[in-house]
N, C-alpha and C positions, 0 to 999 in steps of 0.2 A: 434790804441787802441786807447781809449778815455781816456784823464785824468778826474778823480774825483775831480771836486772842492769842496774842504775843506769851510767850513763856517767859516768864526771867530765870536766867538761870541763877548759881549762889553763885554771889564773889571771889566765893574759894575756887568751887568748881571750875566757874572758868579760869581765874588763874593755874591750878593746874592742867587745864588744858590747851593753853597756851603753851606753858612750862612742858606739853609733852607736842606737840608743834614743833619747837623749837629743834627737841631734841633730834623728831626724825628728822625736819632740812637737813640736820648736819648732821648724822648718820647718812644719810641722803646722799648729805655731800661727800665725805669720805666714800662711801662704797661706788659714786661715779667718779672721783680720782682716782680710789682703786683700781678700779675696772679701765681705765685710761691707759696706767700707767700699765697693766699687764696688756693691753692691748699693745700697747707701742711697743713692747719688747716680741709676743706671737705675732705680730707680725712684719717685724723681721726673720723669724724663726725659730724662737725659743720656745719649748713647752710651756705649758701654763705653772705645769709641777717647776721647770726652773725658773720664769719668770717670777713666781711669786719669792723661791727661794734666793733669787737675783734682790728682789725687793727687799726684803726683812735685813738681808745682808746688806744691805745701800749698796750697791753694788750698780746701779742701776745705769748712770753717766758710763761709768768704767764698759759695762757690755756693750753701750749704746756708741757710742767709740770704735768700736771693733768689728759690731752686723753681728748678721750673721754668724756665726762656729756653733762647730756640731761638737766638736771636744767638749764645750765651755757647758752646750747644751748640759752637755751629757753630766760635767761636773757637779754640775748645779742642782744637778736630777740625786746625787750619789751623795749613801751615806761618806764617800770616802773622800768625798771635796775637803779640802783644805786651805783656807784662805790663805797661806802664805806661798802655794803655787799657783795663786789667778793667772799669776802673766804667764807663768810658765804652759799653764791651760791653751792658754788664748795662741801659744807658735808650734803646738805637738799639730801636727797631721792628724784628723780622726781616724780610725779603722773600727772597725767593729767586734770589738772583741769584749766578752763577759767582765772581766777584769781590766776595765781600760786603764780607767781613772786609780787606781789602786796600784797596778803596777805602774804607772807614770810616776806615783807619788815614791816610791820603794829607788825606781830607775833615778832619780832626779837628788836621793836620800844618800845614792852609792857614789854618787856623783859626777852622774853622766849630764852634757849639754842638753839642750834641747834640739840641737842635730844630729847628736846621738843618738837621743831616743826615736827621733823621727825613722833614722835608719834602720834600730831595733827594732822597731813595729812594723814598720812595711816591711821585714824579710823573716819575719815571725807568726804563728801563731799565739792563737788567744794562751797554746797550752806553752807551747819551748817559749815564750817571753816570763813569761808566772817564772817559769826553770830558771830562765836567766838572771831572776833579778833576786835569786836565792844566793849566786856568785860572786867574787867579786872584784870587780872594776878590772876591763878587759882594754887589752891594748888592740892596734891593727883589726879596727871598727872599719872603717875607709879605703884599706885595703883591699877586701877580697868583698863588704858591703855595697861598694861603688857599681856593680852588677847586679841589675832586676833581678837574676832567678837565680842569685845566692840567696843561702835558707837559713836561720840563724838557731836551728839544732847540728847546724851540720858545722861552726866553728871549732868546735877542739879538732876536728876532724882534718879542717883545712890549714888548720898550724901544723900537726901533726904533715901532714900529707907536702906542707910547702916544705919544710923545714928535711925532710928523708928526699925529697929531687932537688928540690930548686927552682924545681918551673914555676912560669909566670903565676900572678894571681888569678887571674882569668885562664890560662887553663890550671889550672889548682878547685876552682870553684864547679868547672865545667866536668874536670875526672871523677872531683867523689862526689860529685850529684849524681852521677851516674852508674857506683859504688864502684869506680874502678881501680880504688884506694884498697880492696878487697880482692879475695881469693876469687878466681872462677866455680858458678855452678857455690859457690860459697851463700847460705842464707838469699835466694832471691825473692825476688819483688814477683807473684802470679798476678799472671794478665787474666781475666775473664771472658772481657766483655770485648767483642769482633768489632774494628774501626779501620778506616783508611789508615786514620794516626797511631796505629797501635805501633810498638816497637818492643821486640823482640829477641835478645841476646844470648848473652851467655849468662847477665845477672838480673833477666825476666825475662821467668818460666811459662806455661800456657801446661792447664789441665793435662791432665789424660785423655779424658773425651771432649777435647775441647774439639767443638766442626766449624769450622765458619755456619754465620749464617746462609750463607745463598748458595751454597757449594752448588757445583753446573758441570756437566760434562764438556768439551771444550771436542769443537769438530777435528775431524781429522783432516779438512784444512788447509790448519793454524798448527797443527802439534803432529809428531813423528809418530805416537801411540794412539790408536783412539780410548787408550781406555782413562786417559787423564780428563781431572778435572781440577776445578780452580773458582776464586769467589765468581757470581755473575758479573758483578761489577766491575772488577781487575779484565775478566774477557769483556766486556762493551769493551773498553779502554781500550784491549790488544788488538782488536778485528779492527777499530779505526788507524789504532796506529801501525797495519797491517795494510789494509787498504792505501793508502797513501805511502808507505817505504812501494809498493809493490807500480803503487803511477810512476815512482821514480828512481824506479829499473831494480828494484831493492828486492830480497826476498827472505823474509822471516818466519820461523821457526820457532814453536815451543817446543822445547825439550825435555822439561821438566817441570811436573808444577807442583798442584798439590800431595802434600804428604801427612798421615798421621800418623798421631805416637805411635802405632805398632808397625809405621814403616818405616819412621826413622830409625825404630830397635833394630829392624832388622835387616838394615841398611847397615845400624854401628856393628851389629853382626859379623857381615860378610865382608864390611872392609878390616875390621878385626882379625880375623883368620888371614884374612886376603896379605895385609900390611902390616898390623902388629898395631899396641899399644900405641904406640909414641906418632904414627901418624895420626892415629883417630883421636890422640890429645889436640895434634895439630891442626886435625884439617877438618874435622866432619863435629856438629853439633850434638851434642847429649840427647837423648830424644826428651822432649815441651820447652824447646829452646830456639828449633831448627824454624828459620821462618816460614818456609815453609805448607807447616802446618796452619797458618792466618789463610792458607788461601789464597794472597796476592802478590806471592814470590814466580815472577818465573830464569828458570832457564833458559835463556833466548840464543836462540842458534844461524847461523847461514846454512839455506839451502845446495849452496851453490862452492862451499869453505867448508872442512873439518875444523879447523882452526877457529873459534870466531873472532880473536885477538885480529887477527891478520887479514879477518875479511872488511869488504866496503859496510859491508848492514852495518858491522861494531863502529866504521867512523860515524854513517849513516846516524848510529843509536845515539852518539853523546854527543849529535845536533843537535835531534829533532825529538828524542826520546821524553822532554822536558811537557812541552807541548800534548803527549796524551795524557799523560796525568802518574809518567813512572819515571824514576830515578836509578843509575848506577849503586846496587847497595854498599861493595864492598869496594871502593877504591882501595889501591898500595898508600896514597898518602893517608889515609886514617888505621889503616892496619889496626893501629893502639887504641883506637874509642873501639874500632865496633867488631872487635876480640875478632876475627876470623880475615885469613889470607884473601888476596889479593882476589874477586872470581871477574873477567872482563865482562861474565853473560849472565848472570845476575842482576835480573832486575826487579825491583819493588813496584808495585805499583801504589798511591798516595794519594792520587788526587791533583788535577792540571793547580789549584791555588799553592799548594805546598812545594810541587812539585819545581813550577817557576820559583816561584824563593829557596830554593838550595839549588838551582841554572843559577840566578843571575848572583849567588854569594857566595863562589868561585863552586858551586858544585859540594856543599861542606858532605859532612855527614848523619845520615838521621838518626842519630846519637846526640848532634850539636843542635839542629832544631826544637827536637824533643825537651831536650835541655832546658833550651830556650824559653818556648813557646807554650810546652804542654804538659808541663811533670807539675803542676800545681800541686 
């Protein structure tokens, strides 16, 4: 058997290898330790980028004591991070704004507290908050912004409207958000998409070519005119309501439904010739501003009584219409909100969920529901 000849390494070379091995082990240990620190932070919700910056800024212990925090995570990722504001970041609720950390820094510099900043951020967009940071510190934040549906961009209008009217903070926010601090028909919002919760009034208009996406003809059984049309969704709900009323001994009929933009033009001209401008201004919606163009509105009558408000059908509708997704659209109590006089016969299909909520909350105006829940 041949003996394997051992190769003897040069002692200097052996020493170099040992040194390199030691250095490698040291670096491996450091790397493992570093990765363990990064893992601790990523495990509780921090990104790798923010975790790295947390370690190098020697803030790991503080961050670990706080736990997962989206605002802190974004702060350590951001070039706008300010060590002096570290504790503030952790106490400010995260919102998905592009300039969140930059705006927090500016608001703190102006003198706002953490709670003030949370209010500002929760009621504004990235754009409106960025604009808000350009102004001096304001008062009355909590008064107006205690309501979830208040909008930061409307702050000055809230103050002006409140000073002019003396209305409560709630009414101020509600009326201003609905643009009721402005003249009727001035600078209206254009509504282009058909939906059950769409809002059309003297401050929200439909385009001339707007037509409901599911327009259908109403069977003469349910209407006083065999040429009437409406949204199929609304018609299906009315048929269900009609049959329920019939079983209870009540006889409903649709007297008016969908009217096109041109129909409203013709109607306005007719009333203008017949009753004059003051009547039209008070009682007739301008073309594009009539809810009938949505196809979701019905003027409902009784087959037995000419004046609907004096009929037993009217009483039945007050108690039951919401069950089928309809709301009384122009209640006398809310003429200031709706912009239209009371119309006991005018019902609007909004779907059962919204109708039920409105019914259970004092038959609130659709405007109020829209402002609170839908106007985002």
